[in-house]
C-alpha positions as CSV (number, residue, x, y, z in Angstrom):
1,M,28.7,-170.1,-193.2
2,T,30.2,-173.6,-193.6
3,K,31.4,-175.0,-196.9
4,V,28.5,-177.4,-196.9
5,E,26.0,-174.5,-196.5
6,A,27.8,-172.5,-199.2
7,V,27.6,-175.4,-201.6
8,K,23.8,-175.8,-200.9
9,V,23.2,-172.0,-201.5
10,V,25.0,-172.2,-204.8
11,E,23.1,-175.3,-205.8
12,I,19.8,-173.6,-204.9
13,F,20.8,-170.5,-206.9
14,F,21.6,-172.4,-210.1
15,D,18.6,-174.7,-209.8
16,E,16.3,-171.6,-209.5
17,M,18.1,-169.9,-212.4
18,A,17.6,-173.0,-214.6
19,E,13.9,-173.2,-213.6
20,A,13.4,-169.5,-214.6
21,L,15.1,-170.0,-217.9
22,A,13.0,-173.1,-218.6
23,K,10.0,-170.8,-218.2
24,D,11.5,-168.4,-220.7
25,D,12.2,-165.8,-217.9
26,R,15.2,-163.6,-218.1
27,V,17.7,-163.8,-215.2
28,E,19.7,-160.7,-214.4
29,I,22.6,-160.3,-211.9
30,R,22.9,-156.6,-211.7
31,G,26.3,-155.2,-212.6
32,L,27.5,-158.6,-213.8
33,C,25.4,-160.3,-216.5
34,S,22.0,-161.6,-217.7
35,F,20.9,-164.9,-219.0
36,F,18.0,-165.3,-221.4
37,V,16.6,-167.8,-223.9
38,K,16.6,-167.4,-227.6
39,K,14.1,-169.3,-229.7
40,Y,15.0,-170.6,-233.2
41,K,12.5,-171.7,-235.8
42,A,12.7,-175.0,-237.7
43,Y,14.9,-174.9,-240.8
44,A,16.4,-177.1,-243.5
45,G,20.0,-178.0,-242.8
46,R,22.5,-180.2,-244.5
47,N,24.4,-183.3,-243.2
48,P,28.1,-182.3,-243.9
49,K,29.1,-186.0,-244.5
50,T,26.5,-187.0,-246.9
51,G,25.2,-183.7,-248.2
52,E,21.7,-184.9,-247.5
53,T,19.1,-182.2,-246.5
54,V,17.7,-182.7,-243.0
55,K,15.0,-180.9,-241.1
56,I,16.2,-179.1,-238.0
57,K,13.6,-178.9,-235.3
58,P,12.7,-175.6,-233.6
59,K,14.8,-175.1,-230.4
60,K,15.4,-172.8,-227.5
61,L,19.0,-172.1,-226.3
62,P,20.2,-170.3,-223.2
63,F,22.4,-167.2,-223.8
64,F,24.7,-165.2,-221.5
65,K,25.2,-161.4,-221.9
66,A,27.9,-159.6,-219.9
67,G,26.8,-156.4,-218.2
68,K,28.4,-153.1,-218.9
69,E,30.1,-152.9,-215.5
70,L,31.7,-156.4,-216.1
71,K,32.8,-155.4,-219.6
72,D,34.3,-152.2,-218.4
73,K,36.2,-153.9,-215.5
74,V,37.6,-156.6,-217.8
75,D,38.6,-154.0,-220.5
76,H,40.4,-151.7,-218.0
77,N,42.3,-154.2,-216.0
């Protein structure tokens, strides 16, 4: 595989992963990790400069969770 082909494969992989997460799907790479989306409800926050109360909108954020095999490998090397 050429370098150009390898770059294209990696781009396709990450694009598909991003699409799956955008649809709230979980992405798992067996033995390595998983990616998933956490949903947060709206809440009242505070502006640290002014102390003013502000409304924080609901949001979704991507999260990474290391798999057991990866954790074990890192811990034992």
